[in-house]
C-alpha angles and dihedrals in degrees: 000000000000112000119230112268127239128171121217087248118057093233102061091181089062095053093104089055093048090049088051091055107274110153108258088215086075092063102124090211098051092118090063089065095067092243114147094225142002087256093057090045092051094045093056102033098096091047100054105080088108093050090048088054091048090048090053092047091052092046088055085059091050097258122128118209133169112235096239092047087056092044093052093047093048092042090055087059094051098269093129130026123201108208121215089252090057096256115143119220120195175344086230101189097216091066093053092045091050090051091051093046091051087059092049094253116139112236138153138186114248115209130176093357131118119240108312119232107254119229117210109290095017123124129193127209099207128199107228136154114270091238087076082099087069103042091174087069120076111237117241089223140342127268135014098116133063132225131177113242115198107169148305133283129230090277093054094253118146113249117212147157116235114206090206101038109146097215138014093272093055096035113050123035093349113181133209133170111253093249091051093046089052091061087068101030116100093202092250140093144107123294111207132195152284 
């Protein structure tokens, strides 16, 4: 089953513009996120790839959540830390796993492991480098961005949704050979379910 897709910005079609520097506060759909203001929406937009993945994982279970509602709930469990200087740290996996456990959903943090084999119904929020949206470009390092992996295709390629994919091919049901995916994968993430 392919999970529903959500970008980390409400207007997925505008992702290329946001990546190029457009102010996220100009997203015409910002209210749909659950943010209290365009300023709050813009401040958090680049930090919500993990919440977009969690939103997709929950939608696959039939639950609808707004991205900022998820962020606030996970943040309350330590999933994000706002530093005194205004810097945002996170997603801290333990907060997301605690949120999932509180809902009775099996989940575990994966550290220093290659891509786990996914049993039917399992999903994996994988830490990858954001340049996974341009697989023809070698990543400068691994990790720093999150995508939702939901299986493999008949050729053994990993299938995933990228919350900051810049076009349909890199956004929904993107596919990469295992060896190519591994160039981006930081050997950590969150295994969810079934």
